[in-house]
N, C-alpha and C positions, 0 to 999 in steps of 0.2 A: 431606548438603550443601546448603546454601544456592544455590539457582539466581538469578543477578540479570544482567536483560539489560543490553546495553548499547547505547543508542539511536545512530542516526547522527548523527553531529555531535557526537561527546562520547568520550570516556576515561572509565576505571577503573583507577587504581595503586592498590595497598596491599598490606599484608602480613599481612591477614586470610588465616587458615586455614579449610578448611571452606567456602568459597566458589567454586561455580563460575561464572564468566564468560563469557557465549555471546552471538553475534552471528549473524544470517543474512542472508547477503551473496547480493547479486545484481551490479549493477554495480558497487554501492558495494566498498570494500577495507576489509579488516580487517586488524590487526596484534598482533600480540602482543609483548612487552617481558617477559623473565626475567630474574632476577639471583639465580642459586641459592644463592650465598653470603650475601649480605643477605636472602634472604628474602622477596625484593619482585617481584612481578608486576602486569601490567597489560595491557587491552586497548583499543585504540582504532579507532572505526567512523568510515570516513572517507566523504563523499559525493559531493566534488566536488574535482577537481586542485587548481584554485586560485580565490581569489576573484573573483565575477563583475560587481563594482561594480553589482550589484542594491540596489535599497533597502529588503530584508529585512535585519531585525538579526539574520544570525547569528553563531553564535561561531566561532569562530579554528580548533576543531578540527574544524569542518565541509570544510575544505578539508585537502589532503595537504602545498600546501606552507607552510603556518601551525599545519598541525595536530600535524604530526610533532615539530618543535623543543620545543611546549609539553608532549607527552605524554611525550618524554625528559627534560624537565626536570624533569615532575611526578616521576617515577619514582627521580630524582636525590634530590628532596628526600625520599623516602620513605626514603631510605637505599641504592639503587643506586647502582653507579658504571659508567659506560661501558664500562671495560676488561672487565666480567664481564656483560654483556648480550648475550644471543642474540635474535634475531628470527625471527618466523614470519609469512607475508604469506598472504592468503587473497582471493577473490574476483575483480570485477573481468569478471567472464564476459559477453559478448553474449548476453543472454537472450534467447532466441523466435528466430524466423525474420530470418537477419540480411542485412543490405542494405545498398547502399553508405553510407547515413548513419551507421550504425553502426561501419562501417572510418573512415569520415573526422573519426567526434568522437574513436572511441575514446576515452569517458571512465574506464572503469575502466582499459586500457591507460597513458594518460597518468598516472594517481593512480599506479598501483604504479611506474613510470618516475621520480616525483618519491620516492616511499618510497625506493627503492632508492638514489636518490642522495643524500639524507637521512642514511642509515644507512652507505652509504661513507664518508660525509663525516667521520661522527662516530666511525666505525670499528667498529661494530656489525656482526658477521655474521648471517647469514642463514642457520639451521638447516633452514628446512623452509617450501617456497613451492609453491602451487597456487593461478595465479594466472590468468586469461582462460576459454578454453573456454568450452560453451555452459549450464554447468547452474549454477543457485545452488546455495549451499551455506553449510555451517553452522561457525562458528568457534568452540571453546571453547576456557577453558584454565582448568586446574585451582588455584589457589591455595594447595592442598596439597599435591601433588605436582608442580608447574608444568609439567605435561605438557599440550602446545597438540595438539587431535585437529581436523583438518579433513575433512570427513565430506558426506556429501550432506544435501540439506535433507530429504529423506525419511527417516523413523526407520526404522532395522532391524527392529522388532518390527511394522510394518504388515502387514497381512493379505498370504497368499502371492499368485500369480498364480493365477485360475479364467481358463476361455475366457471370451471376452466374447460377454455374448448381446445381440443386438439385442432391444431392446424391441420390441412391436408397435406400431400405429397406438394400437390400443385401451389400449393400457398408457399409453401418452402422455396420451393425451387424458386416464383417469383420472387420471392424478398431476396434472395440470394442474387438472382440476375438485376435486379435493382439497387443493390449495392454499387455506390460509386465506380467508375474503371481506378485501379490504382495509376496514383500518377506516374508517368514515365520516367520523371528524376528519380523516383523509389526504383525502378527498374536498373534504371543506368547504376545509381548509387549501390545496389546488389551486387551488381556483375562486379565494381571496381572492388569491394568488400571481400567478394569468391577470390579474385585474381589477387588482390593484396596490391593492386597498381591504381593508384589514385591520380585522378587529372582535376585537380581543385580548380584550377581555372575554366576547364569548360565546363563544369559544374557551377563555379561564381557563375557564368554568363547567362548559363539556363535559368538560374534560378534570380538574377537580376530583372530578368524578363517578367515576373513573378509578383505584384507587389505583395499580392497577400500573403506567399511563401515568406519572401523577404521580411515581410513584419514580423511573421509570427516566427521566424528563427530569430530577429535580435531581441523579440521580448524573451525568448527560452535566452541567450547570451545574458539577458540583464536581471534574468529571475534568481529568487535567493536558493535555488539549485543547483545553479553552477558557482555560486559562491566569489565572484568577482568583487575586487575592490574596483575597478576603473569602468567607466561607462563604454558600450560599444555599439555606435551609431552607424557602421557598416559592414559589410559582408568585405572588404577589404581588410579592415580593423580586426574582423571575428577571426580572420586566417592567424592576424600577426601576434594576436593574445591567446588563442587556442590552438593553432596549429592545423591540419589539415584534417586528421583523424577526427579529432574532437567536433570539428565545424561539420564534415560528413556526418556524423552523427546525427547533430542538431536541425540538419536540414532534415535529413531521413524523420527525424520525428515529428518535425513542424509539417512535412507535408503530408504522412500521415494522420496525423492530429483529425484532420476536416472529414477522415473518412469514420470517427466513432460518433456515436450519438452523443447530443450535446442536452440530455432533457433527464429531468428526475422521474425515481421511480419506473424507470427499467431495471436493467441489471445494477445500476448504481442508484445511490442514496442522495448523488450532492451533481450539480451540474457539470460535466465533463468529468467525473468521475472513472469512469471505464478507460479513457484516455490517461490518466494520473495514474491508474493502477498498474498500466499497461508501460509505462514511461518509469515507472519506481522499480517494477519488475527488472527492466533495461538495465538500470543503472547499479542495482544491485548484482544482477547475470554479470556485467563485464566486473565487479569488484570480486567474484566467487572465482570468473574467470583467472584474475590477476592470481588469486590464492592458489589455485589449484593446480593453473598450465595445461589442464587437459582440453581445452579449445582457447582459440584469439579471442581477445576479450571482445574486438570490434564484430565479429560473429556472435557471442552472445548477446552482447547488447540487441543486435537486431532481431534475434528470436524473442528475447524477452520482450521485446517492444511489439512483434505480430504475434505473438502467443495466442490471444483470444479474439483476433478476428472473428471467427463464429460466431460471439457474440453480436456483430456487430448487425447480423440479418434477423436475429432473433430477440435483439432488444423489446421491439414493438408487440411482441405476444406475451413478454413479462410484464410491460409496463398493462396487462391488460388482468393479470392475476397475482400483481403483486403481493397484498398481505399472505395470500395461501402459499405462495411461491417463498416467500420470506422464511414463513413458519417453518416448513420444510427442509428446506437447504440448512435452517441454523438449531434442527431441534437435536443436535448431538450423533445423530444417529445414521445420516443419509447423503452422500455426496451432490453435487450439483448435477453431473453427471444422471444420477437416478433420476432425478426428479426431474431434470427435462426430460429427459425418453417418456416419463410417465406422464406427463403434463402435455407437451409439446409431438413426442414419436421421435424428435431427433433432438440431440447433443450437441454442444456448442463445436466440441471436437470435431463431430463429424458435420457438421456444417463448415467449419474451418476448412478442411481438408476439401470440400466442394470449390469454396472460394477460392483456397491456393491456388487448387488445378487450373481453375477458371483463365488468374490471374499470371499462371506459370512461371509463378514461384519456384525458387530451386528445392530441392526433395528435402535435402537436410532442415531446411525452416519448415516445410509439408510434416516433416516427422515431428519437431517440435510442436506444430499445431494441435496435433492427432493424439499425439502419445503423452504430452507433458501432465497429465495425469497420474497414466501408469506408462514410466520412462521403460521399466522392464519387459514391454511387449512390441516393443520396435527390435528388428532384426539389424538397424543399423545409428549409427548416430547417436548410440544410448550415450555418450558421457554428456554430449550439448542437452540433450532432451532432460537428463537427468539435472544438469547444471540447473535449466531453466525451470525445472519441478522446483526445486530448494528456492531459488528465488522467487517464483511466485508463493511457495508457501509461507516464507519467512516476510512476503509484504503483504501479503491474508491474514497473519494474524496478528502483525504487530502494528499496520497502516489500516485499520478497519474502516468501513462507509465509504471508502472507494466504490467498491464492487460488491456483489452478493458472491460470495465463493465459500468453499469447503475441499479441501483436501485430503484424499487420505494416508494417513501414517505408517499401514499394517506392515510395511517392508523398508523401512525408515534406514535400520543396519545395512541392510544390501545397498540400497540403493545410494547409503553413505559410501561406502567401498565401491562405488564405481568412480566415484571421486576420489578415491585413494585419500578418505578422511575416516578417522573414526568418532563413534558417538561423542566422547568426550569435546572432541571440536566441534560441537554444534555450534555451541555458543561463542566462537570466534566466528563464524559464520553468521552469527546474527550480528553481531558488533563489529560486520563487513558494510555492514548496511551504512551506505555516506550521511555524515548528520544532515546534509541539504535535502536531503529527501525529506525527511520532517517538515520541512516548510513549505513543502507542495500543498499542505492540508488546509491552508486558510477559507478554502469556500466550502469546507463541509458543514 
């Protein structure tokens, strides 16, 4: 059976057989509709309750208020009838430690209420509903049997629990030492970004010597996240189409990718998820920098890309105790930092700080690595650290499955104030997620 992922802000409605539709849901809400008589089914993946007035060009399917009518109409065009449809609803969870902010915004709850209202208005009954709570879930619909399944995001065949073993400081130190050195091309680009002085010809010559990095750069150029309508087949072509700064970001991303683990059942629940989360955070951070003007977009992108490097050496230890670790992180009460300290004796922000100093990274990036969970604890670069905190928060709430993460939101209003934003502008921040970020999820 072919598995097809339904991205946030989209739906699939069809009468094909041997297709399994799926969506990974945190704060987002998923809805399936089925007409067994017409043999038509579909799945809608909702991001927000209703339009925010943002300037981002989002499709109607992003919102419950506009997406549900479109989804029902699409089902009818495929031959289904409202009289024979049944619905299932999932998602809308309060992911991570719950604060007053989560309860007051209640994004998932509001989306669910709108979905229920539309279904009631159209006379479509709900046969199954598992919405709310504290846990991310996976929603699947078989277009062969028309069975909808709602299950925890963790696969049932993951390794069994074993006793959590706290690694010694020597083991942690050895794991950090064994992380492959940061590529020199990355350090060169970081210096250029800090000086705002780009020499793309010099970088291009160096990249062209490395066939692996060149291939990864071209793969990124032609990926859905870039949204280009033309094929990029060379670094020189990429310079013309993307421009120097954008190409520098992709070279940086491609060079860093190899450093992240590419296994399942570490921090990530899918192959390459740790890198995909960091890449998505980088794109969101860049958009938030453009929105707020508190830091340059280039610096924000770089900081978002590198913020979780401390998870690289710890990933191997997470993989030994993943069921316990997953339940502890997603119990709605504790942050991942607390679970890491309890389980391993060190958090990923501490490990990342050690790694950043080993690589001689700029101090502003080390600050982001060490303080992005509690940005008010840093004495410098607070705007940059806070901006990455929000990019990380948005990514972890609305693109679940890439990695295990939970961020504290107790000082939500104060952190927004650092960026010059008010709580009622949080929806605008969410809607700054580039729509193409959602298309990165095909490997979940």
